[in-house]
C-alpha positions as CSV (number, residue, x, y, z in Angstrom):
1,M,66.7,104.9,100.5
2,Y,65.5,103.7,97.1
3,A,68.5,105.5,95.4
4,T,70.9,103.9,97.8
5,F,69.8,100.4,96.7
6,G,69.8,101.3,93.0
7,L,66.0,101.5,92.7
8,I,66.3,104.7,90.8
9,H,62.9,104.7,89.2
10,S,61.2,104.3,92.6
11,A,63.4,107.0,94.0
12,S,62.6,109.3,91.0
13,G,58.9,108.9,91.4
14,L,59.1,109.7,95.1
15,F,61.3,112.7,94.4
16,D,58.9,114.1,91.7
17,A,56.0,113.8,94.1
18,M,57.7,115.7,96.9
19,P,56.0,119.1,97.5
20,E,59.3,120.5,98.8
21,R,62.8,119.2,98.1
22,D,65.7,120.1,100.3
23,I,69.4,120.0,99.2
24,I,69.8,116.5,100.8
25,S,67.1,115.0,98.6
26,W,68.6,116.7,95.5
27,N,72.0,115.3,96.4
28,S,70.6,111.8,97.0
29,M,68.9,111.7,93.6
30,I,72.1,112.9,91.8
31,H,74.1,110.3,93.7
32,G,71.5,107.6,92.9
33,Y,71.8,108.3,89.1
34,I,75.5,108.2,89.3
35,K,75.4,105.0,91.2
36,V,73.4,103.3,88.4
37,G,75.8,104.8,85.8
38,D,73.6,107.5,84.4
39,V,75.9,110.5,84.8
40,T,74.1,112.5,82.1
41,V,70.8,112.5,83.9
42,A,72.7,113.2,87.2
43,H,74.3,116.3,85.6
44,L,70.9,117.5,84.3
45,L,69.6,117.3,87.8
46,F,72.7,119.0,89.1
47,D,72.1,121.9,86.7
48,K,68.5,122.3,87.9
49,M,69.4,122.5,91.6
50,P,68.1,125.8,93.1
51,T,71.1,125.8,95.5
52,K,74.2,123.7,95.7
53,N,76.7,122.9,98.5
54,V,80.1,121.4,98.4
55,V,78.7,117.9,98.7
56,S,76.7,118.5,95.5
57,W,79.9,119.5,93.6
58,N,81.9,116.6,95.1
59,I,79.2,114.1,94.0
60,M,79.4,115.3,90.4
61,I,83.1,115.6,90.2
62,S,83.6,112.1,91.7
63,G,80.9,110.8,89.4
64,Y,82.8,111.9,86.3
65,L,86.0,110.6,87.7
66,K,84.9,107.1,88.9
67,T,81.7,106.3,87.1
68,A,82.0,108.1,83.7
69,R,85.8,107.6,83.7
70,N,86.1,111.2,82.3
71,P,88.6,113.1,84.5
72,G,88.5,116.0,82.1
73,C,84.9,116.7,82.9
74,G,85.6,116.5,86.6
75,I,88.4,119.0,86.3
76,K,86.1,121.3,84.3
77,L,83.5,121.1,87.0
78,F,86.1,122.0,89.6
79,R,87.0,125.1,87.6
80,E,83.3,126.1,87.4
81,M,83.0,125.6,91.2
82,T,85.9,127.8,92.0
83,M,84.8,130.5,89.5
84,I,81.5,131.0,91.4
85,G,83.2,131.2,94.7
86,F,82.8,127.7,96.2
87,R,85.8,126.5,98.2
88,G,86.3,122.8,98.1
89,N,87.2,120.5,101.0
90,D,89.6,117.6,101.2
91,T,87.3,115.3,99.3
92,T,87.1,117.8,96.4
93,F,90.9,118.3,96.2
94,V,91.6,114.6,96.3
95,S,89.2,113.9,93.5
96,V,90.6,116.7,91.4
97,L,94.2,115.7,92.0
98,T,93.3,112.1,91.1
99,A,91.7,113.4,87.9
100,C,94.9,115.3,87.0
101,G,97.0,112.2,87.6
102,Q,94.7,110.0,85.6
103,S,94.8,112.3,82.6
104,A,98.5,113.4,83.1
105,R,97.5,117.0,83.4
106,L,100.6,118.3,85.2
107,K,99.8,122.0,84.8
108,E,96.3,121.5,86.3
109,G,97.8,119.4,89.1
110,R,100.4,122.0,89.9
111,S,97.6,124.7,89.9
112,V,95.6,122.7,92.5
113,H,98.7,122.2,94.6
114,G,99.4,126.0,94.4
115,S,95.8,126.7,95.4
116,L,96.2,124.5,98.5
117,V,99.4,126.4,99.5
118,K,97.9,129.8,98.7
119,N,94.8,129.2,100.7
120,F,96.7,127.8,103.7
121,V,94.9,124.5,103.5
122,K,96.2,122.3,106.3
123,P,98.1,119.4,104.9
124,T,96.7,116.0,105.7
125,V,97.8,112.4,105.0
126,I,95.1,112.0,102.4
127,L,95.8,115.2,100.6
128,D,99.6,114.7,100.5
129,T,99.1,111.1,99.3
130,A,96.9,112.4,96.5
131,L,99.7,114.9,95.6
132,I,102.3,112.1,95.6
133,D,100.1,110.0,93.3
134,M,99.4,112.9,90.9
135,Y,103.0,113.9,90.5
136,S,104.1,110.3,90.0
137,K,101.4,109.7,87.3
138,C,102.7,112.9,85.6
139,Q,106.2,111.5,85.5
140,R,107.5,113.9,88.2
141,V,108.6,111.4,90.8
142,E,111.1,113.8,92.4
143,A,108.3,116.3,93.0
144,A,106.3,113.5,94.6
145,R,109.3,112.8,96.8
146,R,109.5,116.4,97.9
147,V,105.9,116.2,99.0
148,F,106.6,113.0,100.9
149,N,109.6,114.4,102.6
150,K,107.6,117.3,104.0
151,M,104.9,115.0,105.5
152,L,104.7,115.3,109.2
153,V,102.6,112.1,109.5
154,R,103.0,109.1,107.3
155,N,101.1,105.8,107.2
156,L,101.1,102.7,105.0
157,V,99.1,104.3,102.2
158,S,101.5,107.3,101.9
159,W,104.5,104.9,102.0
160,N,102.9,102.8,99.4
161,A,102.3,105.8,97.2
162,I,106.0,106.9,97.1
163,I,107.3,103.3,96.8
164,L,105.0,102.7,93.8
165,A,105.9,106.0,92.3
166,Y,109.5,104.9,92.1
167,C,108.8,101.2,91.3
168,I,106.4,101.9,88.5
169,H,107.0,105.4,87.3
170,G,110.6,106.1,88.3
171,C,113.8,104.4,89.2
172,P,113.0,100.9,90.5
173,E,116.1,100.7,92.6
174,D,115.0,103.8,94.4
175,G,111.7,102.2,95.0
176,L,113.3,99.2,96.6
177,T,115.4,101.6,98.8
178,M,112.3,103.3,100.0
179,Y,110.8,99.9,100.8
180,Q,113.8,99.1,103.0
181,E,113.4,102.5,104.7
182,M,109.8,101.9,105.3
183,I,110.2,98.6,107.1
184,G,113.1,100.0,109.1
185,R,115.7,97.5,108.1
186,M,119.1,98.8,109.2
187,K,122.2,97.5,107.5
188,S,125.3,97.5,109.6
189,D,128.9,97.2,108.3
190,D,129.2,93.7,109.7
191,D,126.1,92.5,108.0
192,G,127.2,89.6,105.9
193,D,124.0,89.4,103.8
194,S,124.9,90.7,100.4
195,N,121.5,89.9,98.9
196,E,119.8,93.2,98.2
197,G,116.4,91.5,98.0
198,G,116.2,90.9,101.7
199,G,114.0,88.2,103.2
200,G,116.8,87.3,105.6
201,K,116.9,86.5,109.3
202,N,116.5,90.0,110.6
203,F,113.0,90.6,109.1
204,K,111.1,88.6,111.7
205,N,112.3,91.1,114.3
206,L,110.8,94.0,112.4
207,V,107.2,93.4,113.4
208,Q,108.1,94.2,117.0
209,A,110.1,97.3,116.2
210,E,108.8,100.7,117.3
211,K,107.0,102.8,114.7
212,V,107.6,100.3,112.0
213,V,105.1,100.4,109.1
214,L,104.5,96.9,107.9
215,P,104.0,96.3,104.2
216,D,100.8,94.9,102.7
217,E,99.9,93.3,99.3
218,I,100.0,96.7,97.6
219,T,103.5,97.3,98.7
220,F,104.7,94.0,97.3
221,V,103.1,94.7,93.9
222,G,105.4,97.7,93.6
223,V,108.4,95.8,94.9
224,L,107.9,92.9,92.5
225,C,107.2,95.2,89.7
226,A,110.6,96.9,90.4
227,C,112.3,93.5,90.3
228,A,110.7,92.7,87.0
229,R,111.8,96.1,85.5
230,G,115.3,95.5,86.7
231,G,115.6,91.8,85.9
232,R,116.4,91.0,89.6
233,L,115.3,87.4,89.8
234,S,117.0,86.5,93.0
235,D,115.6,89.6,94.7
236,G,112.1,88.9,93.3
237,K,112.1,85.4,94.6
238,N,113.3,86.6,98.0
239,Y,110.6,89.3,98.2
240,F,107.9,86.9,97.1
241,N,108.9,84.5,99.9
242,Q,109.3,87.3,102.4
243,M,105.7,88.4,101.6
244,L,104.4,84.9,102.1
245,F,106.5,83.6,105.1
246,V,107.6,86.7,107.0
247,Y,104.5,88.9,106.7
248,S,102.0,86.2,106.1
249,I,100.5,87.9,103.0
250,R,98.7,85.6,100.6
251,P,99.9,86.3,97.1
252,K,97.3,87.7,94.7
253,F,97.1,87.6,90.9
254,A,99.1,90.8,90.7
255,H,102.1,89.2,92.5
256,Y,102.0,86.2,90.2
257,W,101.8,88.5,87.2
258,C,104.9,90.4,88.3
259,M,106.8,87.3,88.9
260,A,105.8,85.8,85.5
261,N,107.0,88.9,83.8
262,L,110.3,88.8,85.7
263,Y,110.9,85.2,84.5
264,Y,109.9,86.2,80.9
265,G,112.3,89.1,81.0
266,L,115.1,86.8,81.6
267,G,114.0,84.3,78.9
268,L,112.7,81.7,81.4
269,V,109.5,81.0,79.6
270,Q,108.8,77.6,81.1
271,E,109.3,78.9,84.6
272,A,106.9,81.7,84.0
273,E,104.3,79.3,82.8
274,E,104.7,77.1,85.8
275,F,104.5,80.1,88.1
276,L,101.1,81.0,86.6
277,R,100.0,77.4,86.8
278,S,100.8,77.4,90.5
279,M,98.3,80.2,91.1
280,P,95.3,78.9,93.2
281,E,92.0,79.1,91.4
282,D,90.4,81.5,93.9
283,E,93.2,84.0,93.4
284,V,91.8,84.7,90.0
285,V,88.1,84.8,90.6
286,S,87.6,86.3,94.0
287,S,87.2,90.1,94.3
288,D,89.4,90.1,97.3
289,S,92.3,88.9,95.3
290,L,91.8,91.7,92.8
291,V,92.3,94.6,95.1
292,C,95.9,95.1,94.4
293,S,95.7,94.1,90.8
294,S,94.4,97.6,89.9
295,L,98.0,98.7,89.9
296,L,98.6,96.6,86.8
297,G,96.5,99.0,84.7
298,S,99.2,101.6,85.4
299,C,102.3,99.8,84.2
300,R,102.5,98.2,80.7
301,F,105.3,96.8,78.6
302,H,106.0,97.5,74.9
303,S,104.3,94.5,73.3
304,D,101.0,93.0,72.8
305,I,99.3,90.2,74.6
306,E,99.6,87.3,72.2
307,L,101.9,85.2,74.4
308,G,99.5,85.6,77.3
309,V,96.7,84.4,75.1
310,Q,98.7,81.4,74.0
311,I,99.6,80.5,77.5
312,A,96.0,80.8,78.7
313,M,94.7,78.8,75.8
314,R,97.3,76.1,76.4
315,L,96.3,75.9,80.1
316,I,92.6,75.6,79.0
317,E,93.6,72.8,76.7
318,L,95.5,70.9,79.4
319,E,92.9,71.5,82.1
320,P,89.5,72.3,80.5
321,Q,87.6,72.2,83.7
322,N,89.9,74.6,85.6
323,K,87.9,77.9,85.9
324,S,90.9,80.0,86.7
325,H,92.4,79.5,83.2
326,Y,89.2,80.9,81.5
327,T,89.3,83.9,83.9
328,L,92.9,84.4,83.1
329,L,92.2,84.6,79.4
330,L,89.2,86.9,80.0
331,N,91.3,89.2,82.0
332,I,94.0,89.3,79.4
333,Y,91.5,90.3,76.7
334,A,89.8,92.8,79.0
335,V,93.0,94.7,79.8
336,A,93.8,95.0,76.1
337,G,90.3,96.3,75.4
338,R,89.4,93.3,73.2
339,W,85.9,93.0,74.4
340,E,84.5,90.8,71.6
341,E,87.1,88.1,72.5
342,A,86.3,88.6,76.1
343,A,82.6,88.0,75.4
344,K,83.5,84.8,73.5
345,V,85.4,83.5,76.5
346,K,82.4,84.1,78.7
347,M,80.2,82.2,76.2
348,M,82.7,79.3,76.1
349,F,82.8,79.2,79.9
350,K,79.0,79.0,80.0
351,E,78.8,76.4,77.3
352,K,81.1,74.1,79.2
353,G,78.7,74.3,82.2
354,L,81.3,75.9,84.5
355,G,78.9,78.5,85.9
356,K,79.4,82.3,85.8
357,I,82.8,83.8,85.2
358,G,83.9,87.0,87.0
359,G,83.6,90.4,85.3
360,C,86.4,92.9,84.6
361,S,87.0,96.6,84.8
362,L,90.0,98.9,85.0
363,V,91.2,101.1,87.9
364,D,94.6,102.4,88.7
365,L,96.6,103.6,91.7
366,S,94.9,106.9,91.8
367,D,91.6,105.3,92.8
368,M,93.4,103.7,95.7
369,V,94.0,107.2,97.2
370,H,90.2,107.2,97.6
371,D,89.4,103.6,98.2
372,F,92.0,102.6,100.8
373,S,91.6,103.8,104.4
374,V,94.0,106.5,105.4
375,G,94.1,106.3,109.2
376,D,90.7,107.4,110.4
377,E,90.0,109.7,107.5
378,L,88.2,107.3,105.2
379,K,85.3,109.1,103.6
380,P,82.0,107.9,102.2
381,G,82.1,106.7,98.6
382,M,85.6,105.4,98.7
383,D,84.9,101.7,98.7
384,E,84.9,100.8,95.0
385,V,88.3,99.2,94.6
386,Y,87.5,95.9,92.9
387,T,89.2,95.7,89.5
388,V,91.0,93.6,87.0
389,L,94.1,92.2,86.2
390,A,96.8,92.9,83.7
391,E,98.3,92.1,80.4
392,L,101.0,89.5,79.7
393,V,103.4,89.9,76.8
394,R,103.7,88.6,73.2
395,K,107.4,88.0,72.9
396,L,109.1,85.0,74.6
397,R,111.8,87.4,75.9
398,L,110.5,90.7,77.4
399,S,113.0,93.5,77.4
400,T,112.4,95.1,80.7
401,S,114.4,98.2,79.6
402,R,111.5,98.9,77.2
403,F,109.2,99.6,80.1
404,T,106.6,102.3,79.5
405,I,103.7,103.9,81.3
406,S,100.1,103.9,80.2
407,H,97.7,106.7,81.2
408,S,94.6,105.0,79.8
């Protein structure tokens, strides 16, 4: 109980005083230390365990992946686990595949995939989604597509994984095509709508269609990112409005970010600034609004963040009491790893008596494989999905053809 609430010293004292310790108490202490960020002590305890079970290994592997942000150590632990004869479960394989994707270890990821096939592990939605994510992060989008095509059961998370694979890591047009396939929109020969972006009259009928998977905010991050990469302004506007008025999805920071980059890519600097200014204050500071923004750590453009800084500073100058502008500036610095400047923004915010500014951290799509529910298969420890925002660009005109991927 103490470890669960982060009272690690109390938990440690009770643990040391126990005359007998079962495997549950060992696992609880290890998880407690990981929860407070002390992976080193957790690993020392792990090494001292008289006996381990698959839960013990999963706790440590996940700890290195999500707390220490060290996927390499997680993969090394998995190797040790298999060498001594332990067989992992779905949670193990999802964590390891996520680690392979985060560190772009294609060879390791293929090895894990091969192990799943060799040992006749029954495919599940969560395992296949993790495979899709791993292959897309390793720039093998077609391999991700092959996994997707073989899935017997697909849900929103698996559809999002393949859509984002194309929109962020592959061909954006293919991502938009997958989106249309997901929502079940059928184009007939007599359809007079030539606008590829959709958002037309037929969409309202989709929500009542049989077996249709409806998009969520994550889906639209990928779709709008694809529009930004392809310079598809009309489509981007249509999708943004479709999200808002057809599916009643409230836009988050990630959606504003994608639209701003779309405008910048076409040289429409003033429109991009106005779009950012139109963002409601609570869309920047609330943790709910940051859920889908974790994707933005996965896609970056060739340039630095100076224009984003200039825009944020200009907004602060125009509206010095608007909290969202400070948070925007903080997020821009955080995504670029400029922590000293981020600290100065927090101090400036405090000095102006505006209260406490939200914090920042980085997570990418692979964490969503854990953190978002996959049908009824959501597992414990998969609820840490609050993250930060993304970078803006230095140049007034962003060349979307120079898109690149970051595996940081």
